DOSETOR-979524 format. One line per field, with one value per atom (N, C-alpha, C): x, y, z; atom name; residue number from 1; chain; residue in three letters. Coordinates in Angstrom, 2 decimals, decimal comma, padded with zeros to 5 digits. Atoms other than C-alpha are relative to their C-alpha. Layout:
<pts>
c1 [X | ...]
c2 [Y | ...]
c3 [Z | ...]
name [CA | ...]
resi [NUM | ...]
chain [A | ...]
resn [ALA | ...]
</pts>
This chain:
<pts>
c1 [-000,56 | 014,45 | 000,35 | -000,27 | 014,15 | 001,15 | -001,10 | 016,52 | 001,32 | -001,21 | 019,11 | 000,25 | -000,16 | 018,45 | 000,48 | -000,43 | 018,82 | 001,48 | -001,41 | 022,13 | 000,86 | -000,77 | 023,20 | 000,33 | -000,28 | 023,01 | 001,33 | -001,25 | 025,99 | 001,16 | -001,00 | 027,88 | 001,03 | -001,10 | 031,24 | 000,88 | -000,71 | 032,69 | 001,51 | -001,44 | 036,29 | 000,18 | -000,19 | 037,81 | -000,27 | 000,34 | 036,33 | -000,98 | 000,89 | 033,91 | -001,45 | 001,43 | 030,19 | -000,79 | 000,87 | 027,25 | -000,06 | 000,06 | 027,09 | 001,22 | -001,22 | 030,70 | -000,07 | 000,15 | 029,93 | -000,90 | 000,92 | 026,98 | 000,66 | -000,71 | 029,14 | 001,00 | -000,95 | 031,79 | -000,74 | 000,77 | 029,12 | -000,41 | 000,43 | 027,80 | 001,19 | -001,19 | 031,33 | 000,46 | -000,40 | 031,99 | -001,07 | 001,06 | 028,74 | -000,82 | 000,71 | 027,35 | -001,18 | 001,05 | 024,95 | -001,39 | 001,32 | 021,95 | -000,08 | 000,03 | 022,96 | 000,28 | -000,30 | 023,64 | -001,15 | 001,18 | 020,10 | -000,57 | 000,68 | 018,15 | -000,96 | 000,79 | 016,24 | -001,41 | 001,38 | 012,78 | -000,06 | -000,04 | 013,68 | 000,32 | -000,37 | 015,30 | -001,18 | 001,17 | 012,17 | -001,06 | 000,98 | 009,93 | 000,39 | -000,47 | 012,06 | -000,05 | 000,04 | 012,28 | -001,42 | 001,41 | 008,46 | -000,42 | 000,36 | 008,06 | 000,66 | -000,71 | 010,70 | -000,61 | 000,64 | 009,10 | -001,33 | 001,30 | 005,70 | 000,17 | -000,23 | 007,06 | 000,44 | -000,46 | 008,84 | -001,12 | 001,10 | 005,74 | -001,02 | 000,99 | 003,55 | 000,57 | -000,67 | 006,06 | -000,26 | 000,16 | 006,55 | -000,51 | 000,44 | 005,85 | -001,34 | 001,22 | 002,65 | -001,27 | 001,20 | 000,28 | -001,03 | 000,83 | -001,21 | 000,96 | -000,88 | 000,39 | 000,04 | -000,16 | 001,77 | 000,60 | -000,64 | 002,98 | 001,34 | -001,32 | 006,65 | 000,27 | -000,33 | 008,42 | 000,02 | -000,05 | 008,93 | -001,41 | 001,38 | 005,26 | -000,69 | 000,61 | 004,20 | 000,52 | -000,57 | 006,58 | -000,58 | 000,61 | 005,22 | -001,43 | 001,38 | 001,67 | -000,06 | -000,04 | 002,57 | 000,31 | -000,33 | 004,04 | -001,24 | 001,20 | 000,64 | -001,19 | 001,05 | -001,36 | -000,81 | 000,69 | -002,41 | 000,84 | -000,86 | -001,04 | -000,67 | 000,66 | -003,61 | -000,67 | 000,68 | -005,12 | -001,43 | 001,39 | -008,60 | -000,09 | 000,00 | -007,78 | 000,25 | -000,30 | -006,30 | -001,20 | 001,17 | -009,30 | -001,15 | 001,08 | -011,76 | 000,27 | -000,37 | -009,88 | 000,00 | -000,08 | -009,31 | 001,33 | -001,30 | -006,37 | 000,16 | -000,12 | -007,14 | 000,22 | -000,15 | -007,55 | 001,36 | -001,31 | -004,43 | 001,11 | -000,98 | -002,48 | 000,05 | 000,04 | -003,64 | 000,63 | -000,62 | -002,61 | 001,52 | -001,44 | 000,82 | 000,56 | -000,46 | 001,13 | 000,06 | -000,02 | 000,26 | 001,19 | -001,09 | 002,84 | 001,35 | -001,28 | 005,67 | -000,23 | 000,36 | 004,74 | 001,10 | -001,10 | 008,18 | 000,35 | -000,39 | 008,71 | -001,07 | 001,10 | 005,28 | -000,40 | 000,34 | 004,56 | -001,28 | 001,19 | 001,68 | 000,21 | -000,24 | 003,37 | -000,55 | 000,59 | 002,23 | -001,49 | 001,43 | -001,37 | -000,27 | 000,19 | -001,05 | 000,24 | -000,33 | 000,57 | -001,08 | 001,06 | -002,11 | -001,25 | 001,18 | -004,92 | 000,19 | -000,27 | -003,29 | 000,00 | -000,05 | -002,65 | -001,41 | 001,38 | -006,28 | -000,80 | 000,71 | -007,47 | 000,59 | -000,63 | -005,08 | 000,63 | -000,62 | -003,36 | 001,39 | -001,29 | 000,18 | -000,22 | 000,21 | 000,56 | 000,23 | -000,25 | 001,82 | -001,21 | 001,19 | -001,57 | -001,10 | 001,01 | -003,44 | -000,04 | 000,12 | -004,77 | -000,17 | 000,04 | -004,88 | -001,33 | 001,30 | -008,61 | -000,14 | 000,03 | -008,24 | 000,87 | -000,87 | -005,33 | -000,70 | 000,73 | -007,45 | -001,11 | 001,06 | -010,32 | 000,57 | -000,64 | -007,98 | 000,46 | -000,43 | -006,52 | -001,19 | 001,21 | -010,05 | -000,48 | 000,39 | -010,84 | 000,93 | -000,95 | -007,67 | -000,32 | 000,34 | -008,56 | -001,29 | 001,28 | -012,13 | 000,18 | -000,23 | -010,93 | 000,78 | -000,77 | -008,46 | -000,89 | 000,90 | -011,30 | -001,21 | 001,05 | -013,52 | -001,27 | 001,19 | -015,95 | -000,02 | 000,14 | -017,29 | 000,65 | -000,68 | -015,37 | -000,97 | 000,97 | -018,60 | -000,75 | 000,69 | -019,82 | 000,78 | -000,64 | -019,10 | 000,48 | -000,46 | -016,98 | -000,91 | 000,83 | -018,89 | 000,66 | -000,57 | -018,46 | -000,51]
c2 [001,29 | -001,53 | -000,77 | 000,73 | -003,00 | 000,64 | -000,66 | -000,38 | -000,48 | 000,49 | -001,48 | -001,44 | 001,39 | -005,12 | -000,10 | 000,02 | -004,37 | 000,38 | -000,38 | -002,62 | -001,07 | 001,04 | -005,44 | -001,14 | 001,04 | -007,78 | 000,25 | -000,33 | -005,95 | 000,13 | -000,18 | -005,84 | -001,12 | 000,95 | -007,54 | 000,40 | -000,46 | -007,37 | -000,14 | 000,06 | -006,60 | -000,37 | 000,37 | -007,87 | 001,19 | -001,04 | -005,85 | 001,04 | -000,97 | -004,04 | -000,32 | 000,16 | -003,48 | 000,62 | -000,52 | -002,71 | 001,52 | -001,45 | 000,81 | 000,67 | -000,54 | 001,41 | -000,08 | 000,19 | 000,03 | 001,08 | -001,03 | 002,41 | 001,38 | -001,28 | 005,33 | 000,12 | -000,04 | 004,38 | 000,24 | -000,23 | 004,22 | 001,46 | -001,40 | 007,65 | 000,92 | -000,82 | 009,10 | -000,03 | 000,13 | 007,82 | 000,52 | -000,50 | 009,29 | -001,10 | 001,12 | 005,85 | -000,45 | 000,43 | 005,58 | 000,05 | -000,14 | 006,82 | -000,74 | 000,64 | 005,14 | -001,50 | 001,42 | 001,68 | -000,86 | 000,70 | 000,67 | 000,78 | -000,76 | 001,54 | 001,01 | -001,10 | 004,79 | -000,42 | 000,42 | 003,19 | -000,87 | 000,89 | 000,49 | 000,79 | -000,81 | 003,04 | 000,80 | -000,77 | 005,21 | -000,88 | 000,93 | 002,22 | -000,38 | 000,38 | 001,10 | 001,18 | -001,19 | 004,64 | 000,29 | -000,22 | 005,00 | -001,02 | 001,03 | 001,68 | 000,27 | -000,28 | 002,63 | 001,20 | -001,17 | 006,05 | -000,37 | 000,42 | 004,39 | -000,76 | 000,78 | 001,93 | 000,92 | -000,92 | 004,71 | 000,91 | -000,90 | 006,92 | -000,67 | 000,69 | 004,26 | -000,39 | 000,29 | 003,85 | -001,44 | 001,45 | 000,13 | -000,51 | 000,54 | -000,25 | 000,58 | -000,67 | 001,79 | -000,51 | 000,51 | -000,29 | -000,38 | 000,37 | -001,91 | -000,35 | 000,39 | -002,16 | -001,52 | 001,44 | -005,66 | -000,62 | 000,49 | -006,04 | 000,72 | -000,58 | -005,52 | 000,46 | -000,53 | -003,99 | -001,07 | 001,04 | -007,31 | -000,40 | 000,36 | -008,31 | 001,11 | -001,14 | -004,84 | 000,12 | -000,04 | -004,91 | -001,11 | 001,11 | -008,31 | 000,36 | -000,38 | -007,01 | 001,05 | -001,03 | -003,98 | -000,64 | 000,69 | -006,34 | -000,62 | 000,65 | -008,03 | 000,95 | -001,00 | -004,78 | 000,33 | -000,32 | -004,58 | 001,05 | -001,06 | -001,20 | 000,97 | -000,84 | 000,33 | -000,90 | 000,79 | -000,86 | -000,36 | 000,24 | -000,55 | -001,20 | 001,12 | -002,94 | -001,31 | 001,21 | -005,44 | -000,41 | 000,33 | -005,22 | -000,54 | 000,44 | -005,57 | -001,40 | 001,29 | -008,53 | -001,10 | 000,99 | -010,31 | -000,73 | 000,66 | -012,33 | -001,18 | 001,22 | -015,53 | 000,36 | -000,39 | -013,87 | 000,65 | -000,65 | -011,74 | -001,06 | 001,08 | -014,84 | -000,80 | 000,77 | -016,74 | 000,77 | -000,81 | -013,86 | 000,00 | 000,06 | -013,78 | -001,37 | 001,37 | -017,56 | -000,26 | 000,14 | -017,43 | 000,76 | -000,84 | -014,67 | -000,68 | 000,65 | -016,60 | -001,18 | 001,15 | -020,09 | -000,49 | 000,52 | -020,94 | 000,94 | -000,99 | -017,73 | 000,19 | -000,30 | -017,26 | -001,26 | 001,15 | -019,58 | 000,31 | -000,20 | -020,04 | 001,12 | -001,12 | -017,51 | 001,31 | -001,19 | -014,89 | 000,05 | 000,05 | -016,04 | 000,38 | -000,34 | -015,89 | 001,50 | -001,42 | -012,45 | 000,92 | -000,81 | -011,07 | -000,02 | 000,11 | -012,39 | 000,79 | -000,69 | -011,07 | 001,51 | -001,45 | -007,64 | 000,55 | -000,46 | -007,35 | -000,06 | 000,13 | -008,51 | 000,92 | -000,89 | -006,15 | -000,74 | 000,80 | -008,90 | -000,44 | 000,55 | -010,30 | -001,35 | 001,25 | -013,20 | -001,22 | 001,12 | -015,38 | -000,31 | 000,21 | -015,00 | -000,78 | 000,74 | -016,93 | -001,43 | 001,34 | -020,14 | -001,06 | 001,12 | -023,57 | -000,06 | 000,09 | -023,43 | 001,08 | -001,06 | -020,12 | -000,39 | 000,45 | -021,55 | -001,06 | 001,04 | -024,58 | 000,60 | -000,67 | -022,32 | 000,72 | -000,69 | -020,22 | -000,99 | 001,02 | -023,36 | -000,57 | 000,49 | -024,62 | 001,01 | -001,05 | -021,27 | 000,00 | 000,06 | -021,54 | -001,18 | 001,19 | -025,08 | 000,22 | -000,26 | -024,01 | 000,97 | -000,99 | -021,01 | -000,62 | 000,65 | -023,16 | -000,90 | 000,89 | -025,49 | 000,74 | -000,81 | -022,60 | 000,11 | -000,12 | -022,75 | 001,36 | -001,23 | -019,73 | -000,21 | 000,16 | -019,05 | -000,14 | 000,11 | -019,02 | -001,34 | 001,28 | -022,40 | -001,10 | 001,08 | -025,44 | -001,06 | 001,06 | -028,15 | -001,21 | 001,19 | -031,28 | -001,09 | 001,11 | -034,22 | -001,32]
c3 [-000,32 | -018,34 | -001,27 | 001,24 | -021,83 | -000,76 | 000,70 | -023,21 | 000,58 | -000,65 | -020,68 | -000,42 | 000,42 | -021,57 | -001,44 | 001,39 | -025,25 | -000,12 | 000,01 | -024,61 | 000,63 | -000,67 | -022,34 | -000,95 | 000,99 | -025,33 | -000,69 | 000,66 | -026,80 | 000,99 | -001,05 | -023,50 | -000,04 | -000,05 | -023,68 | 001,17 | -001,20 | -020,19 | -000,10 | -000,19 | -019,56 | 001,47 | -001,40 | -016,32 | 000,93 | -000,98 | -013,45 | -000,52 | 000,60 | -015,77 | 000,34 | -000,27 | -015,10 | -001,13 | 001,04 | -017,36 | 000,07 | -000,16 | -015,91 | -000,64 | 000,60 | -016,98 | -001,53 | 001,45 | -020,45 | -000,59 | 000,48 | -020,87 | 000,03 | -000,08 | -019,74 | -001,15 | 001,13 | -022,35 | -001,31 | 001,22 | -025,05 | -000,12 | 000,02 | -024,11 | -000,28 | 000,20 | -024,00 | -001,46 | 001,40 | -027,52 | -000,95 | 000,85 | -028,76 | -000,65 | 000,58 | -029,50 | 000,85 | -000,91 | -026,59 | -000,62 | 000,60 | -028,54 | -001,33 | 001,30 | -031,78 | 000,08 | -000,15 | -030,35 | -000,52 | 000,51 | -031,41 | -001,17 | 001,06 | -034,56 | 000,63 | -000,55 | -034,03 | 000,37 | -000,27 | -034,26 | 001,25 | -001,17 | -031,71 | 001,26 | -001,15 | -029,40 | 000,50 | -000,40 | -029,43 | 000,65 | -000,57 | -028,77 | 001,43 | -001,33 | -025,82 | 000,96 | -000,83 | -024,52 | 000,49 | -000,40 | -024,52 | 001,05 | -000,98 | -022,69 | 001,35 | -001,23 | -020,15 | 000,71 | -000,60 | -019,59 | 000,63 | -000,52 | -019,12 | 001,32 | -001,22 | -016,54 | 001,13 | -001,04 | -014,67 | 000,45 | -000,35 | -014,78 | 000,89 | -000,83 | -013,22 | 001,35 | -001,26 | -010,37 | 000,42 | -000,09 | -010,20 | 001,33 | -001,29 | -006,49 | 000,42 | -000,42 | -006,47 | -000,70 | 000,67 | -008,62 | 001,07 | -001,15 | -005,53 | 001,12 | -001,11 | -002,09 | 000,12 | -000,11 | -001,69 | -001,25 | 001,22 | -005,27 | -000,17 | 000,16 | -005,83 | -001,42 | 001,32 | -008,81 | -001,09 | 001,01 | -010,59 | -000,43 | 000,33 | -010,39 | -000,79 | 000,69 | -011,46 | -001,43 | 001,35 | -014,42 | -000,86 | 000,74 | -015,46 | -000,41 | 000,30 | -015,22 | -001,11 | 001,05 | -017,34 | -001,35 | 001,25 | -019,96 | -000,65 | 000,56 | -020,34 | -000,05 | 000,18 | -020,38 | 001,23 | -001,25 | -016,74 | 000,70 | -000,50 | -015,78 | 000,95 | -001,00 | -013,44 | 001,03 | -001,03 | -010,16 | -000,41 | 000,40 | -011,68 | -000,94 | 000,94 | -014,51 | 000,75 | -000,78 | -012,05 | 000,84 | -000,83 | -009,72 | -000,84 | 000,88 | -012,59 | -000,54 | 000,56 | -014,02 | 001,05 | -001,06 | -010,73 | -000,01 | -000,16 | -009,46 | -000,93 | 000,82 | -011,37 | -001,47 | 001,41 | -014,79 | -000,24 | 000,14 | -014,24 | 000,04 | -000,10 | -013,19 | -001,31 | 001,24 | -016,29 | -001,16 | 001,06 | -018,54 | 000,16 | -000,25 | -016,88 | -000,37 | 000,26 | -017,13 | -001,51 | 001,45 | -020,84 | -000,59 | 000,48 | -021,33 | 000,21 | -000,29 | -019,64 | 000,94 | -000,84 | -018,40 | 000,92 | -000,84 | -017,04 | 001,14 | -001,00 | -015,11 | 001,07 | -000,90 | -013,53 | 000,76 | -000,84 | -010,60 | 000,79 | -000,83 | -008,18 | 001,02 | -000,92 | -005,91 | -000,57 | 000,63 | -008,44 | 000,27 | -000,29 | -007,96 | 001,45 | -001,42 | -004,18 | 000,22 | -000,16 | -004,41 | -000,56 | 000,59 | -006,73 | 000,87 | -000,85 | -004,55 | 001,30 | -001,27 | -001,37 | -000,19 | 000,25 | -002,91 | -000,18 | 000,20 | -004,02 | 001,29 | -001,27 | -000,60 | 001,07 | -000,96 | 001,18 | 001,18 | -001,06 | 003,18 | -000,46 | 000,43 | 003,21 | -000,68 | 000,74 | 000,79 | 000,89 | -000,91 | 003,64 | 000,88 | -000,83 | 005,35 | -000,72 | 000,74 | 002,66 | 000,52 | -000,56 | 004,16 | -001,10 | 000,96 | 002,49 | -000,74 | 000,68 | 001,75 | -001,08 | 001,01 | -000,10 | -001,19 | 001,09 | -002,10 | -000,84 | 000,74 | -003,03 | -000,85 | 000,76 | -004,09 | -001,22 | 001,12 | -006,24 | -001,07 | 000,95 | -007,83 | -000,77 | 000,66 | -008,57 | -001,03 | 000,95 | -010,23 | -001,22 | 001,11 | -012,32 | -000,90 | 000,80 | -013,41 | -000,78 | 000,67 | -014,22 | -001,16 | 001,06 | -016,23 | -001,16 | 001,06 | -018,16 | -000,86 | 000,73 | -019,14 | -000,55 | 000,61 | -020,24 | 000,81 | -000,84 | -017,35 | 000,69 | -000,77 | -015,53 | 001,36 | -001,28 | -012,35 | 001,16 | -001,08 | -010,34 | -000,03 | 000,13 | -011,55 | 000,71 | -000,71 | -009,44 | -000,99 | 000,89 | -011,08 | 000,12 | 000,00 | -012,07 | 000,79 | -000,79 | -009,74 | -000,49]
name [N | CA | C | N | CA | C | N | CA | C | N | CA | C | N | CA | C | N | CA | C | N | CA | C | N | CA | C | N | CA | C | N | CA | C | N | CA | C | N | CA | C | N | CA | C | N | CA | C | N | CA | C | N | CA | C | N | CA | C | N | CA | C | N | CA | C | N | CA | C | N | CA | C | N | CA | C | N | CA | C | N | CA | C | N | CA | C | N | CA | C | N | CA | C | N | CA | C | N | CA | C | N | CA | C | N | CA | C | N | CA | C | N | CA | C | N | CA | C | N | CA | C | N | CA | C | N | CA | C | N | CA | C | N | CA | C | N | CA | C | N | CA | C | N | CA | C | N | CA | C | N | CA | C | N | CA | C | N | CA | C | N | CA | C | N | CA | C | N | CA | C | N | CA | C | N | CA | C | N | CA | C | N | CA | C | N | CA | C | N | CA | C | N | CA | C | N | CA | C | N | CA | C | N | CA | C | N | CA | C | N | CA | C | N | CA | C | N | CA | C | N | CA | C | N | CA | C | N | CA | C | N | CA | C | N | CA | C | N | CA | C | N | CA | C | N | CA | C | N | CA | C | N | CA | C | N | CA | C | N | CA | C | N | CA | C | N | CA | C | N | CA | C | N | CA | C | N | CA | C | N | CA | C | N | CA | C | N | CA | C | N | CA | C | N | CA | C | N | CA | C | N | CA | C | N | CA | C | N | CA | C | N | CA | C | N | CA | C | N | CA | C | N | CA | C | N | CA | C | N | CA | C | N | CA | C | N | CA | C | N | CA | C | N | CA | C | N | CA | C | N | CA | C | N | CA | C | N | CA | C | N | CA | C | N | CA | C | N | CA | C | N | CA | C | N | CA | C | N | CA | C | N | CA | C | N | CA | C | N | CA | C | N | CA | C | N | CA | C | N | CA | C | N | CA | C | N | CA | C | N | CA | C | N | CA | C | N | CA | C | N | CA | C | N | CA | C | N | CA | C | N | CA | C | N | CA | C | N | CA | C | N | CA | C | N | CA | C | N | CA | C | N | CA | C | N | CA | C | N | CA | C | N | CA | C | N | CA | C | N | CA | C | N | CA | C | N | CA | C | N | CA | C | N | CA | C | N | CA | C | N | CA | C | N | CA | C | N | CA | C | N | CA | C | N | CA | C | N | CA | C | N | CA | C | N | CA | C | N | CA | C]
resi [1 | 1 | 1 | 2 | 2 | 2 | 3 | 3 | 3 | 4 | 4 | 4 | 5 | 5 | 5 | 6 | 6 | 6 | 7 | 7 | 7 | 8 | 8 | 8 | 9 | 9 | 9 | 10 | 10 | 10 | 11 | 11 | 11 | 12 | 12 | 12 | 13 | 13 | 13 | 14 | 14 | 14 | 15 | 15 | 15 | 16 | 16 | 16 | 17 | 17 | 17 | 18 | 18 | 18 | 19 | 19 | 19 | 20 | 20 | 20 | 21 | 21 | 21 | 22 | 22 | 22 | 23 | 23 | 23 | 24 | 24 | 24 | 25 | 25 | 25 | 26 | 26 | 26 | 27 | 27 | 27 | 28 | 28 | 28 | 29 | 29 | 29 | 30 | 30 | 30 | 31 | 31 | 31 | 32 | 32 | 32 | 33 | 33 | 33 | 34 | 34 | 34 | 35 | 35 | 35 | 36 | 36 | 36 | 37 | 37 | 37 | 38 | 38 | 38 | 39 | 39 | 39 | 40 | 40 | 40 | 41 | 41 | 41 | 42 | 42 | 42 | 43 | 43 | 43 | 44 | 44 | 44 | 45 | 45 | 45 | 46 | 46 | 46 | 47 | 47 | 47 | 48 | 48 | 48 | 49 | 49 | 49 | 50 | 50 | 50 | 51 | 51 | 51 | 52 | 52 | 52 | 53 | 53 | 53 | 54 | 54 | 54 | 55 | 55 | 55 | 56 | 56 | 56 | 57 | 57 | 57 | 58 | 58 | 58 | 59 | 59 | 59 | 60 | 60 | 60 | 61 | 61 | 61 | 62 | 62 | 62 | 63 | 63 | 63 | 64 | 64 | 64 | 65 | 65 | 65 | 66 | 66 | 66 | 67 | 67 | 67 | 68 | 68 | 68 | 69 | 69 | 69 | 70 | 70 | 70 | 71 | 71 | 71 | 72 | 72 | 72 | 73 | 73 | 73 | 74 | 74 | 74 | 75 | 75 | 75 | 76 | 76 | 76 | 77 | 77 | 77 | 78 | 78 | 78 | 79 | 79 | 79 | 80 | 80 | 80 | 81 | 81 | 81 | 82 | 82 | 82 | 83 | 83 | 83 | 84 | 84 | 84 | 85 | 85 | 85 | 86 | 86 | 86 | 87 | 87 | 87 | 88 | 88 | 88 | 89 | 89 | 89 | 90 | 90 | 90 | 91 | 91 | 91 | 92 | 92 | 92 | 93 | 93 | 93 | 94 | 94 | 94 | 95 | 95 | 95 | 96 | 96 | 96 | 97 | 97 | 97 | 98 | 98 | 98 | 99 | 99 | 99 | 100 | 100 | 100 | 101 | 101 | 101 | 102 | 102 | 102 | 103 | 103 | 103 | 104 | 104 | 104 | 105 | 105 | 105 | 106 | 106 | 106 | 107 | 107 | 107 | 108 | 108 | 108 | 109 | 109 | 109 | 110 | 110 | 110 | 111 | 111 | 111 | 112 | 112 | 112 | 113 | 113 | 113 | 114 | 114 | 114 | 115 | 115 | 115 | 116 | 116 | 116 | 117 | 117 | 117 | 118 | 118 | 118 | 119 | 119 | 119 | 120 | 120 | 120 | 121 | 121 | 121 | 122 | 122 | 122 | 123 | 123 | 123 | 124 | 124 | 124 | 125 | 125 | 125 | 126 | 126 | 126 | 127 | 127 | 127 | 128 | 128 | 128 | 129 | 129 | 129 | 130 | 130 | 130 | 131 | 131 | 131 | 132 | 132 | 132 | 133 | 133 | 133 | 134 | 134 | 134 | 135 | 135 | 135 | 136 | 136 | 136 | 137 | 137 | 137 | 138 | 138 | 138 | 139 | 139 | 139 | 140 | 140 | 140 | 141 | 141 | 141 | 142 | 142 | 142 | 143 | 143 | 143 | 144 | 144 | 144 | 145 | 145 | 145 | 146 | 146 | 146 | 147 | 147 | 147 | 148 | 148 | 148 | 149 | 149 | 149]
chain [A | A | A | A | A | A | A | A | A | A | A | A | A | A | A | A | A | A | A | A | A | A | A | A | A | A | A | A | A | A | A | A | A | A | A | A | A | A | A | A | A | A | A | A | A | A | A | A | A | A | A | A | A | A | A | A | A | A | A | A | A | A | A | A | A | A | A | A | A | A | A | A | A | A | A | A | A | A | A | A | A | A | A | A | A | A | A | A | A | A | A | A | A | A | A | A | A | A | A | A | A | A | A | A | A | A | A | A | A | A | A | A | A | A | A | A | A | A | A | A | A | A | A | A | A | A | A | A | A | A | A | A | A | A | A | A | A | A | A | A | A | A | A | A | A | A | A | A | A | A | A | A | A | A | A | A | A | A | A | A | A | A | A | A | A | A | A | A | A | A | A | A | A | A | A | A | A | A | A | A | A | A | A | A | A | A | A | A | A | A | A | A | A | A | A | A | A | A | A | A | A | A | A | A | A | A | A | A | A | A | A | A | A | A | A | A | A | A | A | A | A | A | A | A | A | A | A | A | A | A | A | A | A | A | A | A | A | A | A | A | A | A | A | A | A | A | A | A | A | A | A | A | A | A | A | A | A | A | A | A | A | A | A | A | A | A | A | A | A | A | A | A | A | A | A | A | A | A | A | A | A | A | A | A | A | A | A | A | A | A | A | A | A | A | A | A | A | A | A | A | A | A | A | A | A | A | A | A | A | A | A | A | A | A | A | A | A | A | A | A | A | A | A | A | A | A | A | A | A | A | A | A | A | A | A | A | A | A | A | A | A | A | A | A | A | A | A | A | A | A | A | A | A | A | A | A | A | A | A | A | A | A | A | A | A | A | A | A | A | A | A | A | A | A | A | A | A | A | A | A | A | A | A | A | A | A | A | A | A | A | A | A | A | A | A | A | A | A | A | A | A | A | A | A | A | A | A | A | A | A | A | A | A | A | A | A | A | A | A | A | A | A | A | A | A | A | A | A | A | A | A | A | A | A | A | A | A | A | A | A | A | A | A | A | A | A | A]
resn [UNK | UNK | UNK | UNK | UNK | UNK | UNK | UNK | UNK | UNK | UNK | UNK | UNK | UNK | UNK | UNK | UNK | UNK | UNK | UNK | UNK | UNK | UNK | UNK | UNK | UNK | UNK | UNK | UNK | UNK | UNK | UNK | UNK | UNK | UNK | UNK | UNK | UNK | UNK | UNK | UNK | UNK | UNK | UNK | UNK | UNK | UNK | UNK | UNK | UNK | UNK | UNK | UNK | UNK | UNK | UNK | UNK | UNK | UNK | UNK | UNK | UNK | UNK | UNK | UNK | UNK | UNK | UNK | UNK | UNK | UNK | UNK | UNK | UNK | UNK | UNK | UNK | UNK | UNK | UNK | UNK | UNK | UNK | UNK | UNK | UNK | UNK | UNK | UNK | UNK | UNK | UNK | UNK | UNK | UNK | UNK | UNK | UNK | UNK | UNK | UNK | UNK | UNK | UNK | UNK | UNK | UNK | UNK | UNK | UNK | UNK | UNK | UNK | UNK | UNK | UNK | UNK | UNK | UNK | UNK | UNK | UNK | UNK | UNK | UNK | UNK | UNK | UNK | UNK | UNK | UNK | UNK | UNK | UNK | UNK | UNK | UNK | UNK | UNK | UNK | UNK | UNK | UNK | UNK | UNK | UNK | UNK | UNK | UNK | UNK | UNK | UNK | UNK | UNK | UNK | UNK | UNK | UNK | UNK | UNK | UNK | UNK | UNK | UNK | UNK | UNK | UNK | UNK | UNK | UNK | UNK | UNK | UNK | UNK | UNK | UNK | UNK | UNK | UNK | UNK | UNK | UNK | UNK | UNK | UNK | UNK | UNK | UNK | UNK | UNK | UNK | UNK | UNK | UNK | UNK | UNK | UNK | UNK | UNK | UNK | UNK | UNK | UNK | UNK | UNK | UNK | UNK | UNK | UNK | UNK | UNK | UNK | UNK | UNK | UNK | UNK | UNK | UNK | UNK | UNK | UNK | UNK | UNK | UNK | UNK | UNK | UNK | UNK | UNK | UNK | UNK | UNK | UNK | UNK | UNK | UNK | UNK | UNK | UNK | UNK | UNK | UNK | UNK | UNK | UNK | UNK | UNK | UNK | UNK | UNK | UNK | UNK | UNK | UNK | UNK | UNK | UNK | UNK | UNK | UNK | UNK | UNK | UNK | UNK | UNK | UNK | UNK | UNK | UNK | UNK | UNK | UNK | UNK | UNK | UNK | UNK | UNK | UNK | UNK | UNK | UNK | UNK | UNK | UNK | UNK | UNK | UNK | UNK | UNK | UNK | UNK | UNK | UNK | UNK | UNK | UNK | UNK | UNK | UNK | UNK | UNK | UNK | UNK | UNK | UNK | UNK | UNK | UNK | UNK | UNK | UNK | UNK | UNK | UNK | UNK | UNK | UNK | UNK | UNK | UNK | UNK | UNK | UNK | UNK | UNK | UNK | UNK | UNK | UNK | UNK | UNK | UNK | UNK | UNK | UNK | UNK | UNK | UNK | UNK | UNK | UNK | UNK | UNK | UNK | UNK | UNK | UNK | UNK | UNK | UNK | UNK | UNK | UNK | UNK | UNK | UNK | UNK | UNK | UNK | UNK | UNK | UNK | UNK | UNK | UNK | UNK | UNK | UNK | UNK | UNK | UNK | UNK | UNK | UNK | UNK | UNK | UNK | UNK | UNK | UNK | UNK | UNK | UNK | UNK | UNK | UNK | UNK | UNK | UNK | UNK | UNK | UNK | UNK | UNK | UNK | UNK | UNK | UNK | UNK | UNK | UNK | UNK | UNK | UNK | UNK | UNK | UNK | UNK | UNK | UNK | UNK | UNK | UNK | UNK | UNK | UNK | UNK | UNK | UNK | UNK | UNK | UNK | UNK | UNK | UNK | UNK | UNK | UNK | UNK | UNK | UNK | UNK | UNK | UNK | UNK | UNK | UNK | UNK | UNK | UNK | UNK | UNK | UNK | UNK | UNK | UNK | UNK]
</pts>
């Protein structure tokens, strides 16, 4: 995915042209592999192979390819790591990685995937509890400790 994004940076569309056509033209000219410096190309190739090998929709049922790709970006690439970390810690890591892109829907989705339920089935009290855990974690408190009143 990143390799495509890196190549897309050099994409100058012609009328009616698509990125796929651009990549085909690069390959036909023998420039497809040399469009990026060799070291960068190898790095992107390894990352792309890793993402494809983990099969983006198979991390945990209920998480889509975008969420799984985000998790892989922050080092959460196996179901065991996600379960051990928990939804709140994974959400906070994602939020730190990209605060503008990651919303509370990611938290609901992570919690639902770990619980094995649809994210739309999360009730208001569970959402409030998760938000309280996020606030507590942001302030350095243990997630099991009650907030001071």
